[in-house]
C-alpha positions, 0 to 999 in steps of 0.5 A, spaced: 857 244 612 864 244 609 862 252 606 860 257 609 858 260 605 855 261 597 858 266 593 854 267 586 857 271 581 853 273 574 853 279 569 847 282 570 846 284 562 847 276 561 845 274 554 843 268 558 840 271 564 844 270 569 841 273 572 834 269 572 839 263 574 843 266 579 837 268 582 834 261 582 839 258 585 840 262 590 831 260 593 834 253 590 839 252 595 836 256 601 831 251 602 836 245 600 840 248 605 837 253 610 842 257 614 847 257 609 849 264 607 848 265 599 850 271 596 849 274 590 854 279 587 853 282 580 859 285 576 858 292 574 864 292 567 869 288 564 874 285 569 869 285 575 868 278 576 876 277 577 875 282 583 868 280 586 871 272 586 878 275 589 874 277 594 870 273 596 875 267 596 880 271 600 879 268 607 875 262 610 871 257 606 867 259 600 865 256 595 864 262 589 860 261 583 861 263 577 854 263 573 857 264 566 859 262 560 866 260 559 869 267 559 866 269 565 868 263 568 875 265 566 875 272 570 872 267 576 877 262 577 883 268 575 880 271 581 882 264 585 887 264 583 888 272 586 887 270 593 891 265 594 886 261 599 887 253 599 880 252 602 876 256 596 872 252 591 869 254 584 863 250 580 861 254 574 853 254 572 852 255 565 849 261 562 853 263 556 853 261 549 858 256 548 860 253 556 864 249 554 868 247 560 859 246 564 859 242 558 865 237 558 865 237 565 858 236 567 857 237 573 852 235 578 845 240 580 848 246 585 844 243 591 846 236 590 853 237 589 853 242 595 849 236 599 855 231 597 860 235 600 865 232 594 871 236 592 877 235 586 882 238 584 884 240 577 888 243 572 890 249 570 893 252 564 898 258 566 900 262 561 905 267 561 906 272 555 913 276 555 913 282 554 919 288 553 917 290 560 913 286 563 910 279 564 902 278 563 900 272 568 893 267 566 890 262 568 884 258 564 882 252 565 879 250 558 884 252 553 888 258 550 888 259 542 892 263 538 891 263 529 884 262 527 880 261 533 881 268 537 879 271 530 872 268 530 872 270 536 872 277 536 868 277 529 862 273 533 861 278 538 862 283 534 856 280 529 852 277 535 851 271 536 845 265 534 846 260 529 844 262 522 850 269 525 854 265 526 854 260 521 855 266 516 861 269 522 865 264 521 865 264 513 867 270 513 873 269 518 874 263 513 876 267 509 878 273 510 883 270 515 891 270 513 896 266 516 900 268 523 907 267 523 910 264 530 917 262 532 917 255 536 923 253 540 927 250 537 928 257 531 923 254 527 918 260 524 912 258 521 905 260 518 900 256 522 892 257 520 891 255 527 894 253 535 890 250 539 893 247 547 888 245 551 885 242 558 879 239 555 877 234 549 872 239 545 870 247 544 866 252 541 860 248 542 861 241 536 869 242 536 872 236 538 879 237 539 883 231 542 880 224 543 886 225 550 883 232 553 882 230 561 884 236 566 886 231 570 892 228 568 897 233 568 898 234 562 895 238 556 894 238 549 898 241 542 893 241 536 898 245 530 895 246 524 899 249 519 897 253 513 893 250 509 890 251 502 883 253 504 879 247 501 884 243 505 883 247 512 876 248 511 875 239 511 879 239 518 875 244 521 869 240 518 872 234 521 873 236 528 866 238 528 865 231 526 868 225 527 874 230 531 880 231 530 883 224 534 889 224 539 893 229 539 900 231 543 899 232 550 905 236 553 907 240 560 909 246 557 909 249 550 913 256 548 913 259 541 914 267 540 910 271 536 913 275 529 907 279 528 901 283 533 895 277 534 889 276 538 890 270 544 883 267 546 882 265 552 877 260 555 873 265 550 876 272 553 881 275 548 887 280 549 892 283 544 900 279 544 905 284 540 910 282 535 916 279 539 912 278 544 914 271 547 908 266 549 909 260 556 904 255 557 905 250 563 901 246 566 898 248 574 898 241 576 891 240 581 890 248 582 883 249 582 878 246 587 872 245 585 865 240 585 864 233 582 
């Protein structure tokens, strides 16, 4: 057996019954792999999953499983990156709302994947926010977005999730949103509705960002939407939810400066950048070991 132990990290207060799924996985793994230690690690507060993942991944050959959505998996990925142990392997078991990463990568059932022991490396996005006092570094497994994307995410957290509530929230956010001004690396200052830097071709369950997103190609895609009239922006959103936006430019690095404070969405988690902060996104090729 490649793994000396399995650690299941979950939020016991998750709306997706992460605790029930974690306990079911513990039982299934115990039946399929007798003698393999399987630990349950419930989180107690926001950010706790990162600490638990770092502790679990510090030494040996663990498999760290995030029983969560994209946001919870983001914490676990960052904890594993903190641990600096190349023998630690991560995987996500869907227990959230969007579950974009799990849906796109489509890993096999966990007991089967553990038995197969097929491990590969995927790219991550390394986000650096350069402020006047210090730099903040975070990793993303799927996407980083500014503009309308994180605004909608914040409103969804306030208004609750569920198909009709989500639709109402998106429409309301669309009407209230004001464009975000950024300065590009060449010095051009432009108003934008949305900027998404993505490692996968889809997000938010239904939006098809690109035709060429691949978390193993050493690049990420840039989906930039300049500010445009609301009807045109709405039409673009409909295209993203139906036919998709087609191929997008792919790069290994992207830089811009926020000209006013704004939220940034990282795999479902939201943080703030301040006016004047310089934002650098780079590809971290084959940075994360994961089950196939």
